[in-house]
N, C-alpha and C positions, 0 to 999 in steps of 0.2 A: 508190666512196665517193668523194665530190667535198669536198677540203678546202682551204679558202682561206686559204692564208697571207699574213705579213708583206708577200709580194711578190705582187701581183695585177695583171696586164695582163689588160685588157678586149680580147677578139677578136674583129672583126664580119665577117661574109662577104662577098668581092665578088660585086655581082653585077651579070647583065649584061641588058638590057631586049633583049626578040624580038620586034621587030614593037608595037603601041597593045596588044594585048589579050595575057592568060595570063601566069602565072609563068615566071620563066628557070628549067630544067631544071638538076636538081640539079649537073649536073657543068660549069656555064657560071661558066666566073672572067674576070675581067678580062685576069689576066694569065697566062702557064703554069705551071701548079705543078711544081716542082723535086722530084726523086724522093729519097725519104729512104733511107738505106744503113743497112747496120746499124752504120757506123762513118759518122757525118755529121758534118763539118765545117760553121763559118759564119765567115767573116773579113768585120770591117766595121771603119771606123774613125766611122761616125755611126751615130745612131738610126734607126731604120727597121722595113718593113715585111715579109716574103718569104711566098709564098704555097708549101705544102709537101704532098705527097702521100705518106701511107704503102699501098705494096700488101699487105701484112701487118701484122695485129696483131702489137703489139709490147709488149716489159713494160722497165725495169728495177727499180734498184733501189729501193726504198722511204723508203733510211740519207735522214735529213733534214740532216743534215752528212757529209761525208767520202763523200761517192757517190762509188763505183767507177765508174759512168756516166756522169758527167757532170764536165766539166771545162772551167774557164776562165781562160786569162792573155790576160796584157798588162795596162796601168797602168787606172785609171781608180776615181774616190771610190765612187760607186754604179753597180755594173751589172749585165745584166740580161735573162732574156728568159722570155716564155712562149708555146706551144706550144699552142694550142686547136683540137678540130676544130669547124669552119663550120658543121656543120647540129645539131650534138651541144654543147653547153656540157658535158656532164660527161668527156668528157676530153679533159685538161686535163695537160699539165705546165708546173708553177712553178719559177723557179730566180731565186736572189737573191745579190750580193756584197758584203757590207755593207764598210764600211770600216772603216781601220786601228782607229779610235779606238772602233767597234762589237762589236772583236773578229774583224774581215776572213775572215769562215767565208761559206764558200758555203754557200747553203741549200736543199735541193729539196725539192719537193713538188705532189701532183698527184692524179687520179684512181687510187685506188689498189683492191685484190682484195686476196683476199673482201671483200664486203660487210661493212659492220658493223653486229654486233648488234643489235637496237632496242632500246634501254630500256625497262624495264619501271615503266609508270606505279603509284605509288603509290592503293589503297583510300583511306587516310589525306590528302588535299591536302595535312598539316602533316609527312607523311613526305619522306624524298628518294627523288628518282627512283633508280634503279637500274642501271646501265649495265653489261654486261659485258663483263669485259677483249676489247680488240681490236688486235693486230697484226698489219698489214697485211703481205703476203709480196710483193709487188710493186706498181709502176706502171704501169697499164695502159691502152695508147692500141688503141684498133680502129680499123682499115683506115678510109682515109676523107681528103678536104683538109682542111688543117690550115692556119690562119693564126699566124706566127712575128712574134710584135713583140720588138723587140729596143734596149734601152738602154745607151749608150754615154757616157763624160766626153770624148767628142773625142779618143780613144787609139787605138790599133788592139787590139782585140778579135778575139784567139777561142776559138770555145766547139768541145767536141770531145761527140758525146752519141752512146751506144752502145744501138742500139735491138736487143735479143735477139730473133728471130723472123721481123726481115728476110732474107728470101733475097738481095737485092741487097746485093754486099758494101762498096760502100763510093759516097759521096755528097761533094761539094760544094758549095756552096750562100753566096748573096750578098743583102744587100738589093737589093730592087727596088726598092722607094719608098721616097724618104730624109725621114724627121722633126726637125726642130729642137728639141728641148733643150739645157739648160745648166744647168750646176753651179757652185755657188760655193760654197768651205768660207764656214764661221758663225763667225768670229773672236768671243774675249771681249771685251768693248767698258766700258765705265762699270761700276764696282760703286758699292754705297749701301749706308754702312759694310762691316761682316764676314758681314751676312746674306743682302743680293741682286748675285746677277750677272744681268749681261744679255749677250746676244749677237745678232748679225743681220747682215746683208750686204744686196747690190745685185746685180740684173743690168743690163746697158746696153739690154735689149732689151725693148722693151713688149711686152702683149697673150698673155700666158702663157693659158691655158686650165685648168691644174692644176699644183698648185705642194705640193710636198713637204716637210717637214724632220725631220731623223733627229738629234739630239742627244744629248750623255749626258753628264751628269753625276756627280760624285762626291757619295752622298749620305749624312747620318748617321742609320741606323736607330733611334737614340732620340731622336730632335726632336720638340721638342713641336707644332712648327709648322713644314710643308712647302707650297709653293705653287708655282707655274708659272702663267708669261703666255705666249699668244701673238699676235702685233705682225702686222699686215702694212702698208705705206706706195707712197705712190706718187709719190716724192722724185724730182726731177729735182736733180745735185747736190748736194753734202754734206747729210746729217739735221741734225738739229739735235742738242743733248746729249741724253741717255737717251733715243733714238729710241726703241730695243727695250723700255724698262724698262715695268712693270706699267699707268700711265696711258696709252701708245703716246701721246704730245702726237702732234696731226697725223696719227694715221695710225688705224688700223681697228683694234681690240680683237676680238681674236677668243678671245676665253674667257681665264679664268682659273679655276683649281683648287686647291682648298686643302683641305688634310688634316691634324688634330692628334691628339696622342698617339701611342699604339703602332699608329694605321692607317696611320704614313708608310709601313709596312715592303709593305703592297698598293695602294702608288700610285704613278705618277711611274716606272714598271719598275721597283716594288722597288730594293731596294737596289743593283741594278746601274745605276740614273739613266738608263736606255736608255730614251727616248720617238720616237715615228713620230706624225708631225701629217702627216693628210692635209686638206688645206683643198680639196678636191674637194665639188663641190655648195653652194660656196660666192659671190662675185664673187672669185676667184682672179688676175686678171689683173695681181695688185700685182709690183711689180721689185722692193720690198725685204720681205724675212721674218725673221723673229727672236721674242727671247722675252725672258723671265726666268725663272731659278730660285730660289727663296728659303728656308733654311734656318738655324733658329735656333741652330745647330749651326756654322752655315758653309758653306756649298757649293764646292766645289771642279771647275772647267767643264773637262769633258775635253775635249771636240771637236762640232764640226757641221758637216752639210750641208744644202746647201738646192736642190734638183729643180726644173728648172720645164721644164714642155712646152706646145709647140702642136699637140700632139693630144691631144682628148679621153679615144681607147681608149689611151692610156700611161698606165694607170693602175695603180701600180704596189703601192701600199699601201693592203692593209685590215686585218684584223682580225689580231692579233697571235697568231704562232705561235713564231718563236726566243724561246727562254729570254734574257733579258738575259745579256751578259757578268756573271761574277762580280766584283763590288767589290774592289780591290786595299785 
């Protein structure tokens, strides 16, 4: 069963063209695929892509956090990778390590086995759908060609993967095609009274095709009103005052959400206050990203980071899978 976590890198198959007609055979790749071993180590200081081949079916632990078969060492705010079979998107491994302000844990997910039992649809449409308990025993990857895409923060990164069932003892691989990415802290900026905090920052590079923000604030669970806004900018030079406030002066307001009463417990990352904004599918070539939190009981901004990518395939964040860190 394929689970799509907050970390979701989209992989694309490499294709080669032979002659003027006919499809390329399944073994055709633009770059030689690196064989994976029972212990596979990737080291890189840049984001990028590598082709990998599994000559045997492999399994890994299904543990979401503290997974014994995946380790990431090295500095960096948001780092991670995906390994996806090029001819079958159901065979996938996702890994992301969140920033320290978001808990700093490494999350692992992917195509699990055994298959998840089907849910029972009620005869009465007003009754809830009943889904049996499901506890996967392993993440399973079938033999075949895979595309590995990795995100780093400009720091040397070492990724170690343990593939159970692979006969080759060990393998060391590296990035074959570099991809430009940038990350920046999103510091707190202006405040509006005691109820609103803004945050944001810019990158000096233009033309990014995908932008993501991870931000966290301490929010009061019993606030009578809670709101959050997202703002992007294309400034060159200093931004105006309150640049990332809800009105987003001179920029593009990408959305405002609000909640009243006790529903705030289920909004904006629950009481943990961890929010992920993936701006894919919109004009995301902005150099500046940020936003605001509003809390009638007074929000406290914990931290944030923006991620810019110049490759549309580096799609890291989709539907939330991680449990937000508990609020101190």
